[in-house]
N, C-alpha and C positions, 0 to 999 in steps of 0.2 A: 812806296812800291810795294807791291804784295809779295809776301812770302809763304811758303809752305808751311801750313801748321805744324808745330811740334810738342812733343809731351812736356812742355814747362809750365812754370806758373808766371812766365813773363813773356811779352812779345815786342819787337824793337819795329820802330818807325823812323825810317832815314830822313832828316832835315836838310839834306845838301851840304855837308861838310863830313870830311872822312874824321872817324873818331869821335864823332858827336852824334846822338842819336835820341830819340823818345824810346823809353822803354816804359811799356804799360805791364802792369803787375795785378795779379788775381790771388789773394791766399786766403784759402777757404778754411784753415786751420786757424788764423787768426782775425778771420773775419772783415778783411779791407780789401780794396782796390786802390791802385794809385797810377800815377803818370809821374815819370822822372825825365829830367833833361839829364843825360848820362855823358860825361866827359872824360874821354880814355886819357890815359899818362901821356901819349905823344903830344899831344896838344893842351894840356889842362893847365901849363903855366902860363898861357897867352890868351886863352880864353877865360877860364873861370874870373880872374882878377879883373878882366875887361867887362864881364858881365856883373860883377859884383859890385863895379864901379856904377852900374845904371841900376841897381838893385830897385831904388825907391820906383823909377820908372816903368821897371820891368813888372813889379809887383802891380802898379798901377794898371799897367795893359793887361795882366792877368786876372786882374780883379778879384785877386787873393793873394794870401802871404804863405808861399810854400816855404818848405824846409830847405835853407839853403846849407848845404854839409860842406862845411872847408875843412874836414877833418883832416889834421896835418898828417896824421898816420897812414892815411888811406892815399894810393897813389892816383886814383879815380875818384872825380868829383860828380856829386848830384845836385839838382834842384829838384825837389819833389813836392806834390800834393797828394794826401792820401783821404780815402773817405772809409771811414768803419761801418760797419753795417751788420746785419746777420744774413749771411749770404746761403744759409740752409733755406730760409724764406724764399720761395719763387717769385713773389712780389718784390721783395728788396733785392733780390739779386737783378731782376729786370730794372730795377730803378738805379742800381751801383752801376751796372753796365751803361745804361743812358748816362749817367754821370761821367762814367770814364770817357765814353766816346765824345762828350760836349769839352771834357778838359782837355783830351788830347787835339781836339781841333785848336782850342785856344793856345795851348802850350806851342802847337804846331805853327800858328800864324805869328806868334810873339817872338818864339826863339829862332825860327829859320830867319827871319828879317834880323835879327840881333846878331847872330854869328856871322852871317853874311856880311854885315856891315863892319865887322873886327879883321884889320889886316894879318895875315899870318906869316912871318919872316919865313924866306924859303932858304 
């Protein structure tokens, strides 16, 4: 679903499960764009281990090896892919945004199916 644009360096995309979303980021100071599956605390103990158990299959479906952040100190977990480039160059910015759109579509197609296949206890 579309959201009203806000003055952030990220944009969320819902994937059909509460507390799990895609997070698009664009950091012009550090020159990167990225897409993250963001799993919030209320559901992280069920969804992250279930996804991690299918890590090889998921990486293969994504066609890439994202960073699986199992940081024990963090309450929320992410699975992220980043693209570093020179965002001050208009052509490279265009290429980076194209990359971001394509990766967001891939992440959506893969992770929306994966999270919907996981049973969450009520």
